[in-house]
N, C-alpha and C positions, 0 to 999 in steps of 0.2 A: 504493500500500500504506500509506503514512504516514497518509493521510486515512481510509482504511478502518479502521485500528485506533484512531485517536484519536477519531473521531466518536462511537462508542458511549459512550465515557467522558464526553465533553463534553455529550452529549444526555441522559444518565441522570437528572440532577436539574435541573428547570426552576427559574427564579427564582419566588418567591412573588408573587402579584398585588398584595399590600399588605405593607408593613413596619410597620404600626401595632401598638402594644401589646407589643412585645418588651422583655424586661427587660434584655437584654444582647446585645452583638455580639462574637463570638469570631473573631479573625482569626489564621490560622496564619502562622508565619514563612516565610521564603523570598523576601521582597521586598527585604530589605536586604543589600547587599554589605558584610559585616562587616569585611573586610580593607581595602577602600578607605575605608570610613567611619572606621575607626580611624586610618588613615594621614593622611587629609585633614581630620579634625575636623568633617566635615559629612556628613549622611546621603546615601549613594549607593545608588540603587535598582538592582535587577536587572531582567530582562525580565518579572518577575512583580510589578512595582511597583503594578499595579492593586489588589492586595490591600490596600495602604495607602491609596491615593487614594480608592477606592470606599468603604472603611470610613469614611473621613472624611466622605464624602457621606451615608452612612447615619446617622452620628452626628448630623448636622444635621437629618435627617428624623425621628429618634427621640430627641428631646432629653433624655428621662429614662433612656435606656439607658446602662449602663456599657459601656465599650470595653475588651476584654481582648485583649492581644497575647501570643501564646505562641510562644516561640522563643528559643533561646540561641545556642550556637555549635556548628556541626557538627565543627569541628576547631580546634585552638589555634595561633595564629600570634602572634608578638610584636607588641604594640600593637594587636591585633585588638579591635574593639568587639563588643558583643553586639547581636543583632538588636533586643532590647528597647530599648536605648539609642537606636538610630537611629530606631526607630518612634516612641518617646516624643517625640523632638525634633520630628518632623514633625507628630504629632497636636497638640501644643501650638501649633505655628506655624499649623496649620489652625484654631485657635480652640477646640479641645476643652479644657475646664477639666481641670486635673491631677487633681482629685478624682473625675473620671469615668473615669480611666484606671487599669487594673490590668495590671501587667506580670509575666509568668512568663518568667524568663530562664535556666532551667536545661535545658529540654528539647532533645533532639538529633534527635528523629524524631517521626513522627505519633503513635505510641503514647504517648510521653512527653508530647506536647502534650495529649492527652486526659486522661491520668492525673494529671499534675502540676497542670493547670488545674482539674480537679475538686477536688483537695485544697485548692487556693488559694481557690476561689470558693465551694465547698460549695453547689452548686445545689439548689434545693428542687423538689419534684414539681410544684408549681403554676406554676413559672416557665417562660418560653419564651425561646429563644435563637436568634439567627441565627449560622450558621457560614459564614465567608467564607474561601474558598481558590480556587485555580485550578480551572477547570471540569474539566480532565482528571484532577485529583487528588481531586475531590469524592467519587466513589464510595468510595474507600478511606478518606477522612477520615470520612465518615458511618458506615461500618461499624466503624471503630476507636472512635469516640466512643460509639456505641451499646454496643459490647462493654465499654467502660470504665464503663458505668453511667449515661451521660447520657440524660436524657429531655427532651422539649420542644424538640428540635432541628429547625430548618428550614434547609435548604441555601440559600445565596446564592452561586452560582458566579460567578466573575469571570475575567479573564485568558484569554478564549477565544482559541484559535489558528486556528480555522476560522470560516467564515461560517455553517456548518450543512450541511444536506444538499446544498446547491448545490455544495459542494466535494468531494462524494464521488468524482466522476470527473475532478476537476481535476488537471492536472499541475503541475509546478513549473518556473519559469524557470531555476532553478539547483539543482544537486544538494545543496548545503549546506543549503538551507532544508528540503528534503524529509528529509534525514538527521536534522536537529535535531528535526523533528516526530516522525519515527519513533522516535528515541531516547527522547523524552519519553513517548510512548505505550507503547513496549515496556517501559520501566522500571515504568510504572504497572501494566501487566498482570502483570508478574512480582511486583510488590509486593502486588497483590491475592491472588495464589496463596500467596505466602509468609506473609502476615499471616493468611490463613484456615487454613493448615496449622499455624501456631504458636498458633492460638487467639486472635489479637489482632484479629480482625474478626468481626462478627456473621454475615456470609455471604460467599460467594465474590464475588458481584457485587451489592453493596447497591443497593436501589431505594427510591424514595419510598414512604412509608406511605400507604395508601389512606384 
């Protein structure tokens, strides 16, 4: 069941064949463990760390693109860092110049990611943007950004949890792995429904533009 409900999410948006010519790369928060980062003074990544590492790779492939990280704190804990602080440290260590990095550090959810980043960046109609987030989260993210008024967006999914259709009938060697995958997918489907009902997504199950 876990694979059956996560695969439609992960397979909805394919990666583009080429990444040339994009004006910017927008990466959604969720990759930085803000509590451990704040306590240890160094960036600690979550299981979604590919959002950061693959964004760094894309930045090297598109040297003229700005890199925008959007994500603040989901909740407040003493000495907690922001996701932006942790991401900025890694981006600079990966060799991305500081003048290419834009940080949005107030958003707490996907809707605020889209709205606050749009205010910060003021995207123009002729510009094109890569949107980087976990593959299972990409349908909701694309729907939300489109509803918030973004144009010129292309999905670049990362952090896949399955191999693809080959996993549709695959079982799990341990219950915990299956439950974690089920939990991720179930929350995304609920999020898709809630965001559509509240008018924060362009459609119930967003799809690539033809």
